[in-house]
C-alpha positions as CSV (number, residue, x, y, z in Angstrom):
1,M,-6.7,57.7,-12.3
2,A,-5.9,55.5,-15.3
3,V,-3.3,52.7,-14.8
4,D,-0.7,51.9,-17.4
5,V,-0.9,48.1,-17.5
6,D,2.5,47.7,-19.2
7,A,4.2,49.9,-16.6
8,A,2.5,48.0,-13.8
9,R,3.8,44.7,-15.2
10,R,7.3,46.0,-15.5
11,A,7.1,47.2,-11.9
12,G,7.3,43.5,-10.7
13,S,4.1,43.3,-8.7
14,V,2.4,40.0,-8.1
15,G,-0.5,41.1,-10.3
16,A,1.9,41.7,-13.1
17,L,2.9,38.0,-13.0
18,Y,-0.3,36.2,-12.2
19,A,-3.9,37.3,-13.0
20,R,-5.4,34.1,-11.6
21,N,-6.7,33.1,-15.0
22,A,-4.6,30.1,-16.0
23,R,-7.9,28.2,-16.7
24,S,-8.3,30.2,-19.9
25,V,-5.0,28.9,-21.1
26,V,-6.0,25.4,-20.2
27,A,-9.3,25.7,-22.0
28,R,-7.5,26.9,-25.2
29,G,-5.0,24.0,-24.9
30,L,-7.8,21.4,-24.5
31,L,-9.6,22.8,-27.5
32,A,-6.5,22.6,-29.6
33,T,-5.7,19.0,-28.4
34,R,-9.2,17.8,-29.2
35,S,-9.1,19.1,-32.7
36,T,-5.5,18.4,-33.8
37,N,-3.5,16.2,-31.4
38,W,-5.7,13.2,-30.6
39,P,-3.5,10.8,-32.7
40,V,-0.5,11.9,-30.6
41,M,-2.4,11.3,-27.4
42,L,-3.4,7.8,-28.5
43,S,0.2,6.9,-29.4
44,G,1.3,8.3,-26.0
45,F,-1.0,5.8,-24.3
46,F,-0.2,2.7,-26.3
47,E,3.6,3.2,-26.3
48,P,4.1,2.0,-22.7
49,V,1.5,-0.8,-23.2
50,F,3.5,-2.1,-26.1
51,Y,6.7,-2.0,-24.1
52,L,4.9,-3.8,-21.2
53,F,3.8,-6.7,-23.4
54,A,7.1,-6.9,-25.4
55,M,9.5,-6.5,-22.4
56,G,7.5,-7.5,-19.4
57,V,5.6,-10.4,-20.8
58,G,7.8,-11.5,-23.6
59,L,11.3,-11.0,-22.3
60,G,10.1,-11.5,-18.7
61,T,9.4,-15.2,-19.5
62,Y,13.1,-15.7,-19.8
63,I,14.2,-13.4,-17.0
64,G,11.9,-14.7,-14.3
65,D,11.3,-13.0,-11.0
66,V,13.1,-9.9,-9.6
67,E,14.2,-9.5,-6.0
68,L,13.6,-6.0,-4.6
69,P,16.0,-4.4,-2.0
70,S,13.3,-5.2,0.6
71,G,13.6,-8.9,-0.1
72,Q,10.2,-9.1,-1.8
73,T,10.2,-11.1,-5.1
74,V,8.0,-9.9,-7.9
75,T,7.5,-10.9,-11.6
76,Y,9.5,-9.0,-14.2
77,A,6.3,-7.5,-15.6
78,A,5.3,-6.1,-12.2
79,Y,8.8,-4.7,-11.8
80,I,8.9,-2.7,-15.1
81,A,5.3,-1.7,-15.3
82,P,5.5,1.1,-12.8
83,A,8.7,2.3,-14.4
84,L,7.0,2.5,-17.8
85,L,4.2,4.5,-16.1
86,A,6.8,7.0,-14.9
87,V,8.4,7.1,-18.3
88,S,5.1,7.8,-19.9
89,A,4.5,10.7,-17.5
90,M,8.0,12.1,-18.4
91,N,7.5,11.7,-22.1
92,G,4.1,13.2,-22.2
93,A,5.1,16.2,-20.0
94,V,8.3,16.8,-21.9
95,Y,6.6,16.6,-25.3
96,D,4.0,19.2,-24.3
97,S,6.4,21.5,-22.6
98,T,9.1,21.4,-25.4
99,N,7.8,20.8,-28.9
100,N,4.4,22.3,-28.4
101,V,5.7,25.2,-26.4
102,F,8.5,25.9,-28.8
103,F,6.1,26.1,-31.8
104,K,3.7,28.4,-29.9
105,M,6.5,30.6,-28.7
106,H,8.5,31.1,-32.0
107,Y,6.1,30.3,-34.8
108,G,2.5,30.6,-33.6
109,K,3.4,33.7,-31.6
110,L,0.7,32.6,-29.2
111,Y,2.4,33.9,-26.0
112,D,2.8,37.3,-27.6
113,A,-0.9,37.5,-28.0
114,M,-1.7,36.1,-24.6
115,L,0.5,38.5,-22.8
116,T,-1.1,41.6,-24.5
117,T,-4.2,40.7,-22.4
118,S,-4.5,40.7,-18.7
119,L,-2.8,37.3,-18.5
120,G,0.6,37.3,-16.7
121,P,3.6,35.0,-17.4
122,L,2.7,32.7,-14.5
123,D,-0.9,32.3,-15.9
124,V,0.7,31.2,-19.2
125,A,3.2,28.8,-17.5
126,L,0.6,27.3,-15.2
127,G,-2.0,27.0,-18.0
128,E,0.4,25.1,-20.3
129,I,1.7,22.9,-17.5
130,L,-1.8,22.0,-16.2
131,T,-2.9,21.1,-19.8
132,A,0.0,18.6,-19.9
133,L,-1.0,17.3,-16.4
134,L,-4.5,16.5,-17.7
135,R,-3.0,14.5,-20.5
136,G,-0.7,12.8,-18.1
137,G,-3.5,12.0,-15.8
138,A,-5.4,10.3,-18.6
139,Y,-2.4,8.2,-19.5
140,A,-1.8,7.2,-15.9
141,A,-5.4,6.1,-15.3
142,G,-5.5,4.1,-18.5
143,F,-2.2,2.4,-18.0
144,L,-3.0,1.6,-14.3
145,T,-6.2,0.0,-15.5
146,V,-4.1,-2.2,-17.9
147,M,-1.8,-3.1,-14.9
148,Q,-4.8,-3.9,-12.7
149,V,-6.3,-6.2,-15.4
150,M,-2.9,-8.0,-15.7
151,G,-2.6,-8.3,-11.9
152,L,0.5,-6.1,-11.7
153,N,-0.7,-3.7,-9.0
154,L,0.4,-5.7,-5.9
155,A,-0.8,-3.3,-3.2
156,L,-3.8,-1.0,-2.4
157,S,-1.3,1.9,-2.3
158,A,-1.3,1.6,-6.1
159,V,-4.3,4.0,-6.2
160,F,-1.9,6.8,-5.1
161,A,0.2,6.2,-8.3
162,V,-2.1,8.5,-10.2
163,P,-1.4,11.6,-8.0
164,A,2.3,10.5,-8.0
165,V,2.4,10.5,-11.8
166,L,0.8,13.9,-11.9
167,L,3.5,15.2,-9.5
168,V,6.1,13.7,-11.8
169,A,4.6,15.2,-14.9
170,F,4.3,18.6,-13.2
171,G,8.0,18.5,-12.4
172,F,9.1,17.5,-15.9
173,A,6.7,20.0,-17.5
174,S,7.9,22.9,-15.4
175,V,11.6,22.3,-16.1
176,G,10.9,21.4,-19.7
177,M,9.1,24.7,-20.3
178,A,11.9,26.6,-18.6
179,V,14.5,24.9,-20.8
180,T,12.5,25.5,-24.0
181,S,12.3,29.2,-23.3
182,Y,16.1,29.3,-23.9
183,L,16.1,27.3,-27.2
184,K,16.4,29.1,-30.5
185,T,15.9,26.5,-33.2
186,F,14.1,23.2,-33.6
187,Q,17.5,21.5,-33.9
188,H,18.1,22.5,-30.2
189,L,15.2,20.3,-29.2
190,E,17.5,17.3,-30.1
191,W,19.4,18.2,-26.9
192,V,16.3,17.3,-24.9
193,T,16.1,13.9,-26.6
194,F,19.8,13.4,-25.9
195,V,19.2,13.8,-22.2
196,M,15.9,11.8,-22.0
197,L,17.2,8.7,-23.8
198,P,20.0,7.7,-21.3
199,M,17.6,8.5,-18.4
200,F,15.1,6.1,-20.0
201,L,17.6,3.3,-20.4
202,F,19.6,3.6,-17.1
203,S,17.1,4.9,-14.4
204,A,16.3,1.4,-13.0
205,T,13.6,1.2,-15.6
206,F,14.4,-2.4,-16.8
207,Y,16.8,-3.6,-14.1
208,P,17.9,-2.6,-10.6
209,V,20.4,0.2,-10.2
210,T,22.6,-2.1,-8.1
211,V,24.0,-3.7,-11.3
212,Y,26.2,-0.6,-11.8
213,P,29.4,0.5,-10.0
214,G,28.8,2.5,-6.8
215,W,30.0,5.8,-8.3
216,L,27.6,5.4,-11.2
217,Q,24.7,4.5,-8.9
218,G,25.1,7.9,-7.2
219,I,24.8,9.7,-10.5
220,I,21.8,7.7,-11.6
221,K,20.0,8.2,-8.3
222,A,20.3,12.0,-8.8
223,L,18.3,11.8,-12.1
224,P,14.7,12.9,-12.0
225,L,13.5,9.8,-13.8
226,Y,15.1,7.5,-11.2
227,Q,13.2,9.4,-8.5
228,A,10.0,9.0,-10.5
229,V,10.5,5.3,-11.1
230,E,11.2,4.6,-7.4
231,L,8.2,6.6,-6.3
232,V,5.7,4.9,-8.6
233,R,7.2,1.5,-8.1
234,G,7.1,1.8,-4.4
235,L,3.4,2.6,-4.5
236,T,2.3,-0.1,-6.9
237,L,4.4,-2.8,-5.2
238,G,3.6,-1.7,-1.7
239,V,7.2,-0.9,-0.7
240,L,6.3,2.1,1.5
241,D,9.2,3.7,3.4
242,S,10.5,7.1,4.2
243,Q,12.4,7.3,0.9
244,L,9.1,7.9,-0.8
245,L,8.9,11.3,1.0
246,G,12.3,12.1,-0.4
247,H,11.1,11.4,-3.9
248,V,8.1,13.6,-3.4
249,A,10.3,16.5,-2.0
250,Y,12.6,16.1,-5.0
251,F,9.7,16.9,-7.4
252,V,8.3,19.7,-5.2
253,V,11.7,21.4,-5.5
254,M,11.8,20.7,-9.2
255,I,8.4,22.2,-9.7
256,A,9.3,25.4,-7.7
257,L,12.5,25.9,-9.7
258,G,10.8,25.2,-13.0
259,L,7.9,27.6,-12.4
260,T,10.3,30.3,-11.2
261,F,12.6,30.2,-14.2
262,T,9.7,29.8,-16.7
263,T,7.8,32.8,-15.3
264,R,10.9,35.0,-15.2
265,R,11.9,34.0,-18.7
266,L,8.5,34.6,-20.2
267,R,8.4,38.0,-18.6
268,T,11.9,38.9,-20.0
269,L,11.0,37.6,-23.5
270,F,7.6,39.1,-23.9
271,L,7.2,42.0,-21.5
272,G,10.7,43.5,-21.7
């Protein structure tokens, strides 16, 4: 008996949401990136490197060493380098899951075409997010190499910073794509920048969160970038404690919520 694919999708079965073919979306994304977006990728790698030399090396000469809550003293460059790595993961993931996704959704009509095939909304969401993760992984490996050459990785646990950065990027990309699915115009993307800028400045990126009043510290510690900075910083500096597991759990929840909302929103928008 013939099966009505559209009717099956609207029925809400697992097969309607996920056809286990996210790799085709990834392949298409990599092909597009290789042909049109390589200058953007280069700028994404060099931006944290420039910040590291300007702030960590230049300004760090005047600031001196920084004392961590554990009592360990590190150079200012070693303190901000892992934070810049986390920021790079956030920026790359958010760029891919907002600007790129918005164009594909509203102008390129790419998702309309994808979802007329056997692909489901979860295939599209995972494919787009995994493409962003590959880019984030390349950034992380390159920047960690720079940190290693400069002697800023102070513990063997720094090798785990790459999977940590991928987890961070996964979280931001999942939520970023979910948010983008509700935006109507390019001007609405400015709201994303409005949220990211204060996170970049205040999430213990350039100085410890303890410089703020207690009530403000609580707000900052709830921000995803603070969680990312503390996770990556703990790994590169060798500050390994149970709080790292809390940071990991934070992003696992973030990923689950982002994927759920993205999948439901894509189904509503394109499958009715």
